[in-house]
MINU-382639 format. One record per residue (C-alpha): residue number from 1; residue in one letter; x, y, z. Coordinates in nm, 3 decimals. Example, Ala and Ser with C-alpha at 12.3 -4.5 7.8 and 13.67 -1.06 7.14 Angstrom:
// residues 2
- 1	a	1.230	-0.450	0.780 $
- 2	s	1.367	-0.106	0.714 $
// end
This chain:
// residues 312
- 1	m	-0.815	-2.493	-3.187 $
- 2	i	-0.715	-2.797	-3.362 $
- 3	f	-0.838	-2.889	-3.711 $
- 4	l	-0.841	-3.228	-3.883 $
- 5	k	-0.724	-3.182	-4.247 $
- 6	k	-0.625	-3.458	-4.492 $
- 7	r	-0.609	-3.715	-4.201 $
- 8	r	-0.342	-3.494	-4.035 $
- 9	i	-0.370	-3.276	-3.718 $
- 10	v	-0.297	-2.920	-3.801 $
- 11	l	-0.239	-2.679	-3.513 $
- 12	d	-0.356	-2.326	-3.586 $
- 13	f	-0.115	-2.120	-3.377 $
- 14	e	-0.324	-1.801	-3.373 $
- 15	q	-0.638	-1.967	-3.262 $
- 16	h	-0.495	-2.215	-3.013 $
- 17	p	-0.628	-2.086	-2.667 $
- 18	r	-0.316	-2.167	-2.482 $
- 19	l	-0.086	-1.986	-2.726 $
- 20	k	-0.317	-1.689	-2.715 $
- 21	e	-0.324	-1.700	-2.349 $
- 22	f	0.056	-1.702	-2.330 $
- 23	k	0.096	-1.416	-2.573 $
- 24	f	-0.150	-1.212	-2.362 $
- 25	s	0.036	-1.306	-2.040 $
- 26	f	0.380	-1.225	-2.166 $
- 27	s	0.263	-0.868	-2.213 $
- 28	k	0.129	-0.865	-1.860 $
- 29	i	0.464	-0.980	-1.718 $
- 30	l	0.628	-0.661	-1.869 $
- 31	r	0.361	-0.442	-1.693 $
- 32	n	0.361	-0.641	-1.356 $
- 33	p	0.565	-0.435	-1.100 $
- 34	l	0.694	-0.742	-0.910 $
- 35	s	0.810	-0.897	-1.245 $
- 36	f	0.960	-0.583	-1.348 $
- 37	i	1.176	-0.554	-1.044 $
- 38	g	1.256	-0.914	-1.066 $
- 39	l	1.372	-0.891	-1.414 $
- 40	s	1.563	-0.572	-1.350 $
- 41	l	1.760	-0.747	-1.071 $
- 42	i	1.828	-1.068	-1.282 $
- 43	f	1.938	-0.830	-1.581 $
- 44	l	2.175	-0.654	-1.351 $
- 45	f	2.343	-0.981	-1.230 $
- 46	l	2.338	-1.109	-1.583 $
- 47	m	2.535	-0.794	-1.703 $
- 48	i	2.780	-0.844	-1.418 $
- 49	a	2.829	-1.221	-1.527 $
- 50	l	2.872	-1.128	-1.887 $
- 51	f	3.136	-0.860	-1.812 $
- 52	t	3.302	-1.016	-1.514 $
- 53	p	3.652	-1.022	-1.682 $
- 54	l	3.639	-0.658	-1.742 $
- 55	i	3.500	-0.570	-1.396 $
- 56	a	3.747	-0.790	-1.211 $
- 57	v	4.050	-0.874	-1.413 $
- 58	p	4.195	-1.211	-1.307 $
- 59	e	4.559	-1.219	-1.210 $
- 60	k	4.588	-1.573	-1.345 $
- 61	p	4.377	-1.603	-1.666 $
- 62	e	4.402	-1.991	-1.645 $
- 63	e	4.241	-1.980	-1.291 $
- 64	p	3.990	-1.702	-1.311 $
- 65	f	3.772	-1.822	-1.020 $
- 66	r	4.069	-1.821	-0.786 $
- 67	i	4.033	-1.531	-0.551 $
- 68	p	4.361	-1.326	-0.525 $
- 69	h	4.496	-1.243	-0.185 $
- 70	e	4.777	-1.059	-0.021 $
- 71	g	4.927	-1.232	0.288 $
- 72	y	4.768	-1.462	0.529 $
- 73	s	4.646	-1.241	0.807 $
- 74	v	4.317	-1.357	0.961 $
- 75	v	4.204	-1.007	1.042 $
- 76	p	3.997	-0.850	0.774 $
- 77	k	4.105	-0.513	0.624 $
- 78	p	3.853	-0.244	0.549 $
- 79	p	3.762	-0.114	0.206 $
- 80	s	4.048	0.071	0.021 $
- 81	p	4.143	0.181	-0.328 $
- 82	g	4.306	-0.152	-0.395 $
- 83	h	4.024	-0.360	-0.227 $
- 84	p	3.675	-0.160	-0.288 $
- 85	f	3.492	-0.395	-0.059 $
- 86	g	3.782	-0.486	0.172 $
- 87	t	3.931	-0.821	0.242 $
- 88	t	3.813	-1.121	0.434 $
- 89	t	4.020	-1.340	0.643 $
- 90	k	4.336	-1.459	0.500 $
- 91	q	4.312	-1.142	0.297 $
- 92	y	4.085	-1.284	0.007 $
- 93	d	3.955	-0.985	-0.190 $
- 94	i	3.580	-0.952	-0.137 $
- 95	f	3.527	-0.742	-0.468 $
- 96	y	3.689	-1.005	-0.689 $
- 97	g	3.504	-1.296	-0.494 $
- 98	v	3.150	-1.161	-0.529 $
- 99	i	3.193	-1.046	-0.886 $
- 100	w	3.319	-1.391	-1.001 $
- 101	g	3.078	-1.556	-0.759 $
- 102	t	2.806	-1.419	-0.981 $
- 103	r	2.908	-1.656	-1.255 $
- 104	t	2.921	-1.933	-1.008 $
- 105	a	2.567	-1.861	-0.903 $
- 106	f	2.429	-1.859	-1.258 $
- 107	r	2.615	-2.178	-1.318 $
- 108	i	2.467	-2.365	-1.012 $
- 109	g	2.114	-2.218	-1.087 $
- 110	f	2.085	-2.306	-1.448 $
- 111	m	2.272	-2.639	-1.440 $
- 112	v	2.074	-2.772	-1.156 $
- 113	v	1.736	-2.649	-1.243 $
- 114	g	1.781	-2.728	-1.606 $
- 115	s	1.872	-3.077	-1.516 $
- 116	i	1.598	-3.147	-1.281 $
- 117	l	1.351	-2.975	-1.515 $
- 118	v	1.441	-3.232	-1.794 $
- 119	i	1.443	-3.518	-1.551 $
- 120	g	1.108	-3.414	-1.408 $
- 121	l	0.950	-3.369	-1.737 $
- 122	v	1.055	-3.703	-1.869 $
- 123	v	0.956	-3.893	-1.558 $
- 124	g	0.634	-3.701	-1.475 $
- 125	s	0.519	-3.735	-1.848 $
- 126	i	0.571	-4.109	-1.851 $
- 127	s	0.402	-4.146	-1.518 $
- 128	g	0.105	-3.915	-1.593 $
- 129	y	0.041	-4.026	-1.960 $
- 130	f	0.065	-4.405	-1.917 $
- 131	g	-0.075	-4.434	-1.567 $
- 132	g	-0.141	-4.774	-1.413 $
- 133	i	0.140	-4.985	-1.267 $
- 134	i	0.406	-4.750	-1.413 $
- 135	d	0.244	-4.452	-1.237 $
- 136	e	0.245	-4.648	-0.914 $
- 137	i	0.609	-4.733	-0.930 $
- 138	i	0.735	-4.403	-1.029 $
- 139	m	0.520	-4.209	-0.764 $
- 140	r	0.623	-4.451	-0.484 $
- 141	i	0.986	-4.378	-0.571 $
- 142	t	0.901	-4.014	-0.574 $
- 143	d	0.729	-4.023	-0.237 $
- 144	i	1.058	-4.181	-0.081 $
- 145	f	1.264	-3.897	-0.218 $
- 146	m	1.015	-3.623	-0.095 $
- 147	a	0.991	-3.783	0.255 $
- 148	l	1.347	-3.712	0.322 $
- 149	p	1.470	-3.375	0.424 $
- 150	l	1.633	-3.204	0.118 $
- 151	l	1.915	-3.037	0.286 $
- 152	i	2.026	-3.330	0.495 $
- 153	l	2.004	-3.565	0.205 $
- 154	a	2.204	-3.332	-0.004 $
- 155	m	2.465	-3.302	0.275 $
- 156	a	2.489	-3.685	0.293 $
- 157	i	2.535	-3.719	-0.078 $
- 158	v	2.803	-3.451	-0.089 $
- 159	t	2.986	-3.613	0.201 $
- 160	a	2.978	-3.939	0.028 $
- 161	l	3.102	-3.803	-0.323 $
- 162	g	3.352	-3.557	-0.162 $
- 163	r	3.378	-3.176	-0.124 $
- 164	s	3.325	-2.981	-0.444 $
- 165	l	3.078	-2.741	-0.616 $
- 166	d	3.014	-3.008	-0.879 $
- 167	n	2.909	-3.256	-0.626 $
- 168	i	2.681	-3.009	-0.462 $
- 169	m	2.502	-2.955	-0.790 $
- 170	k	2.484	-3.338	-0.839 $
- 171	s	2.332	-3.382	-0.482 $
- 172	l	2.071	-3.096	-0.570 $
- 173	i	1.978	-3.265	-0.887 $
- 174	i	1.920	-3.607	-0.716 $
- 175	v	1.701	-3.446	-0.447 $
- 176	g	1.533	-3.188	-0.655 $
- 177	w	1.373	-3.381	-0.941 $
- 178	p	1.069	-3.546	-0.741 $
- 179	i	0.865	-3.225	-0.702 $
- 180	y	0.896	-3.148	-1.083 $
- 181	a	0.799	-3.501	-1.165 $
- 182	r	0.489	-3.476	-0.954 $
- 183	t	0.393	-3.143	-1.074 $
- 184	i	0.402	-3.228	-1.429 $
- 185	r	0.228	-3.559	-1.370 $
- 186	g	-0.068	-3.382	-1.212 $
- 187	s	-0.108	-3.146	-1.503 $
- 188	i	-0.085	-3.438	-1.749 $
- 189	l	-0.352	-3.626	-1.578 $
- 190	t	-0.585	-3.353	-1.652 $
- 191	i	-0.457	-3.265	-2.004 $
- 192	r	-0.461	-3.618	-2.143 $
- 193	e	-0.833	-3.639	-2.116 $
- 194	e	-0.886	-3.334	-2.335 $
- 195	d	-1.056	-3.357	-2.666 $
- 196	f	-0.766	-3.237	-2.869 $
- 197	v	-0.533	-3.511	-2.724 $
- 198	r	-0.807	-3.783	-2.810 $
- 199	a	-0.826	-3.635	-3.160 $
- 200	a	-0.452	-3.671	-3.195 $
- 201	q	-0.464	-4.025	-3.078 $
- 202	a	-0.753	-4.114	-3.300 $
- 203	q	-0.570	-3.980	-3.606 $
- 204	g	-0.288	-4.241	-3.529 $
- 205	a	-0.031	-4.009	-3.377 $
- 206	g	0.243	-4.197	-3.201 $
- 207	t	0.291	-4.169	-2.823 $
- 208	l	0.598	-3.947	-2.833 $
- 209	r	0.415	-3.709	-3.084 $
- 210	v	0.111	-3.693	-2.854 $
- 211	i	0.316	-3.619	-2.538 $
- 212	f	0.569	-3.365	-2.674 $
- 213	k	0.348	-3.185	-2.931 $
- 214	h	0.010	-3.181	-2.752 $
- 215	v	0.036	-3.265	-2.387 $
- 216	l	0.360	-3.109	-2.258 $
- 217	p	0.313	-2.768	-2.431 $
- 218	n	-0.021	-2.739	-2.236 $
- 219	a	0.092	-2.879	-1.910 $
- 220	i	0.431	-2.713	-1.866 $
- 221	y	0.325	-2.378	-1.723 $
- 222	p	0.332	-2.480	-1.347 $
- 223	v	0.671	-2.648	-1.396 $
- 224	l	0.821	-2.333	-1.554 $
- 225	i	0.685	-2.126	-1.260 $
- 226	l	0.837	-2.360	-1.023 $
- 227	a	1.168	-2.347	-1.209 $
- 228	s	1.189	-1.975	-1.194 $
- 229	l	1.142	-1.985	-0.818 $
- 230	d	1.387	-2.271	-0.780 $
- 231	i	1.677	-2.106	-0.954 $
- 232	g	1.725	-1.871	-0.655 $
- 233	a	1.635	-2.151	-0.399 $
- 234	m	1.904	-2.378	-0.539 $
- 235	v	2.169	-2.104	-0.529 $
- 236	l	2.064	-2.034	-0.164 $
- 237	t	2.082	-2.413	-0.071 $
- 238	a	2.432	-2.431	-0.259 $
- 239	a	2.536	-2.140	-0.048 $
- 240	a	2.437	-2.304	0.262 $
- 241	l	2.623	-2.626	0.183 $
- 242	s	2.936	-2.410	0.093 $
- 243	f	2.895	-2.232	0.420 $
- 244	l	2.911	-2.575	0.609 $
- 245	g	3.236	-2.644	0.424 $
- 246	l	3.099	-2.889	0.172 $
- 247	g	3.166	-2.654	-0.144 $
- 248	a	3.488	-2.568	-0.350 $
- 249	q	3.822	-2.551	-0.204 $
- 250	e	3.904	-2.233	0.003 $
- 251	g	3.964	-1.936	-0.227 $
- 252	y	3.719	-2.034	-0.507 $
- 253	a	3.487	-1.745	-0.594 $
- 254	d	3.161	-1.848	-0.437 $
- 255	w	2.921	-1.646	-0.236 $
- 256	g	2.852	-1.911	0.037 $
- 257	q	3.219	-1.958	0.088 $
- 258	m	3.262	-1.592	0.109 $
- 259	v	3.018	-1.584	0.399 $
- 260	s	3.180	-1.883	0.556 $
- 261	l	3.512	-1.696	0.562 $
- 262	a	3.338	-1.421	0.747 $
- 263	r	3.190	-1.621	1.017 $
- 264	n	3.441	-1.538	1.298 $
- 265	y	3.385	-1.162	1.210 $
- 266	i	3.011	-1.128	1.197 $
- 267	v	3.032	-0.928	1.520 $
- 268	g	3.333	-0.697	1.584 $
- 269	p	3.524	-0.671	1.908 $
- 270	q	3.354	-0.542	2.229 $
- 271	g	3.242	-0.183	2.198 $
- 272	q	3.276	-0.198	1.803 $
- 273	p	3.027	-0.463	1.700 $
- 274	f	2.996	-0.341	1.333 $
- 275	l	3.378	-0.295	1.277 $
- 276	y	3.383	-0.581	1.011 $
- 277	w	3.032	-0.524	0.874 $
- 278	y	3.151	-0.549	0.516 $
- 279	v	3.294	-0.898	0.549 $
- 280	v	2.957	-1.064	0.582 $
- 281	t	2.717	-0.783	0.449 $
- 282	i	2.846	-0.751	0.091 $
- 283	p	2.848	-1.132	-0.003 $
- 284	g	2.514	-1.162	0.191 $
- 285	l	2.349	-0.876	-0.009 $
- 286	f	2.470	-1.044	-0.345 $
- 287	i	2.295	-1.355	-0.230 $
- 288	l	1.987	-1.174	-0.111 $
- 289	f	1.919	-0.966	-0.427 $
- 290	f	2.002	-1.260	-0.658 $
- 291	v	1.746	-1.486	-0.484 $
- 292	l	1.500	-1.190	-0.457 $
- 293	g	1.509	-1.148	-0.823 $
- 294	w	1.417	-1.493	-0.911 $
- 295	n	1.150	-1.501	-0.650 $
- 296	l	0.990	-1.191	-0.753 $
- 297	l	0.987	-1.313	-1.105 $
- 298	g	0.844	-1.653	-1.014 $
- 299	d	0.568	-1.484	-0.792 $
- 300	a	0.474	-1.272	-1.089 $
- 301	l	0.451	-1.560	-1.334 $
- 302	r	0.234	-1.765	-1.079 $
- 303	d	-0.004	-1.471	-1.034 $
- 304	i	-0.030	-1.421	-1.404 $
- 305	f	-0.066	-1.776	-1.517 $
- 306	d	-0.283	-1.903	-1.238 $
- 307	p	-0.647	-1.872	-1.363 $
- 308	r	-0.784	-1.870	-1.014 $
- 309	l	-0.566	-1.588	-0.909 $
- 310	r	-0.644	-1.406	-1.236 $
- 311	r	-1.011	-1.426	-1.155 $
- 312	k	-0.964	-1.284	-0.824 $
// end
């Protein structure tokens, strides 16, 4: 609830309905089976990322993401004491690649989603709060971006900028912000008509103060849910682009590239179709469980925060 006191707006954090709802919902997150599994998977990968230098000690500390290899034979070698997960083509160590690839995955997910979240919040807030011709112009630009296939547009941008993981992240930021802008705009169109927003405006609060203190905190829930789902999706898309040869140079610790190196050995020779199962299965499982963890967490957040699903 918002109280007017001495010509200023005072926010009572204990009584504010949205904050009480968030406090209640956070406790439900910890009790939700889906969110618990998702959080457990994310925590596991986070521990791997934090202790990566201890789990897989780099041969060259100045190039920790460079996967070590012994020789250039194109035929993978099975798991052994020196290579717990075996080697891929050109003898790149799979264990080292997937462990350091965990840091690459977090870097891609957090940087891409964090950037498009900020862009979407700024653009969507301006569009939804001011409306009129500003809203029309921004939404038409958004519609143009959303009308184009995300993966194809990202491929075109990476091709134009040049092959690298940094350019993959730039392309995903360029194609990813419109859905965030449209989502936050829809929420703000509803929130801006609430009594507490009008009360803040009546008390002479500036536009930025109204947006960032009263409108965004109450409209940001759908975007946060979308962001939790998108971290896994962006890592998966980046892996697909790396698989197509648009990512980092060969030998860089990246899950998508690890799968790409295994493309000729997905099926073994005649009579032994699973001879090289480890080459594609192990990097694929890392991608699978990383994306699954964020998807489960995002689904649980949506189920908890969506009032329609809560009523059901």
